[in-house]
C-alpha positions in Angstrom: 4.3 105.4 91.9 2.3 108.4 92.9 -0.2 110.1 90.7 2.0 113.1 90.0 5.0 111.0 88.8 6.1 112.3 85.4 6.4 109.8 82.6 9.5 111.5 81.1 11.9 109.1 82.9 10.6 106.1 81.0 13.0 104.6 78.5 10.6 102.8 76.2 10.8 104.0 72.7 7.5 103.8 70.8 8.5 106.3 68.1 7.9 103.9 65.2 4.4 103.0 66.6 3.6 106.7 67.0 4.5 107.7 63.5 2.6 104.7 62.0 -0.5 105.8 63.9 0.0 109.4 62.7 0.3 108.2 59.1 -2.8 106.0 59.5 -4.8 108.9 61.1 -3.9 111.2 58.2 -5.5 108.8 55.7 -8.8 108.4 57.6 -11.9 110.3 56.6 -14.4 110.0 59.5 -14.3 110.7 63.2 -15.4 107.2 63.9 -12.6 105.7 61.8 -10.1 107.9 63.8 -11.6 106.7 67.1 -11.4 103.1 66.0 -7.7 103.5 65.0 -6.8 105.2 68.2 -8.7 102.5 70.2 -6.6 99.8 68.5 -3.4 101.7 69.1 -4.1 102.5 72.7 -5.3 99.0 73.4 -1.7 97.8 72.8 -0.8 99.7 75.9 -3.7 98.4 78.0 -6.1 101.3 77.6 -9.8 100.7 76.9 -11.1 104.2 77.2 -9.8 107.7 76.2 -10.9 111.2 75.8 -9.3 114.1 73.9 -10.6 117.4 75.1 -9.7 121.0 75.9 -10.0 122.2 79.5 -13.1 124.4 79.9 -13.0 127.9 81.3 -15.5 128.5 84.0 -18.2 129.7 81.5 -17.7 126.7 79.2 -19.1 123.2 79.3 -16.6 120.4 78.6 -18.9 118.8 76.0 -18.2 121.7 73.6 -14.4 121.0 73.8 -14.4 117.2 73.4 -12.6 116.3 70.2 -12.7 112.5 70.5 -13.9 110.1 73.1 -14.3 106.5 73.7 -15.7 106.4 77.2 -18.4 104.1 78.6 -21.6 105.9 77.4 -23.3 105.9 80.8 -20.2 107.3 82.5 -19.7 110.1 80.0 -23.3 111.2 80.4 -23.0 111.1 84.2 -19.7 113.0 84.2 -21.0 115.8 82.0 -24.5 115.9 83.6 -22.8 116.4 87.0 -20.1 118.8 85.7 -17.4 116.5 87.3 -14.8 118.3 85.1 -15.1 121.2 87.5 -13.8 119.0 90.4 -11.8 116.3 88.7 -8.3 116.1 90.3 -6.8 114.8 87.0 -8.1 117.9 85.2 -6.8 120.1 88.1 -3.3 118.6 87.5 -3.6 119.1 83.8 -4.0 122.8 84.5 -0.8 122.9 86.5 1.6 120.9 84.2 2.5 120.2 80.6 4.3 117.1 81.6 2.6 113.7 80.9 1.7 111.9 84.1 0.2 108.7 85.2 -2.0 107.8 88.1 -2.5 104.2 89.1 -5.0 104.0 92.0 -7.8 106.5 92.4 -7.4 106.2 96.1 -4.1 108.1 95.7 -5.7 111.2 94.2 -6.3 114.0 96.6 -10.1 114.6 96.7 -10.8 117.9 98.3 -14.6 118.0 97.7 -17.4 115.5 97.5 -17.6 116.1 93.7 -13.9 115.4 93.4 -14.5 112.1 95.1 -17.4 111.3 92.8 -15.5 112.2 89.6 -13.9 108.8 89.8 -16.5 106.9 91.8 -18.5 104.5 89.6 -16.0 104.3 86.8 -15.3 100.7 85.5 -12.1 99.5 87.2 -10.4 99.3 83.8 -11.1 103.0 83.2 -10.3 104.2 86.7 -7.5 101.7 87.6 -4.8 103.3 85.3 -4.8 106.5 83.4 -2.2 108.6 81.6 -2.7 112.2 80.9 -0.7 114.2 78.3 -1.6 117.9 78.8 -1.1 120.2 75.9 -1.2 124.0 75.9 -2.3 126.0 72.9 
């Protein structure tokens, strides 16, 4: 599978699970409780880390747009300190599509600049080995 393969062709139906999570999230009162619930839910699909963020405009910093995150602390600090969002090939694809997509091996991601290469270098293998992105437009 290439990194630009849409997930829309998958036949798995997780509708019940999705609605149960939505109902649970509706009852929760704190951001940490929401992160914990999402972490449990996403873990069922093999994900250990996640981030929900807007895509920054050139004058914005990504930190101001992050709604929720469960990333390794050191990695998030490195990612934001070095402004990797400006070069991250996954973010670039999010800007071009509203279709969910999955990438499996970071080596398959085109890396046009040194910062694009570094945007995935150093991530724990569990975080960088498999990722799913669901772009949303507002």
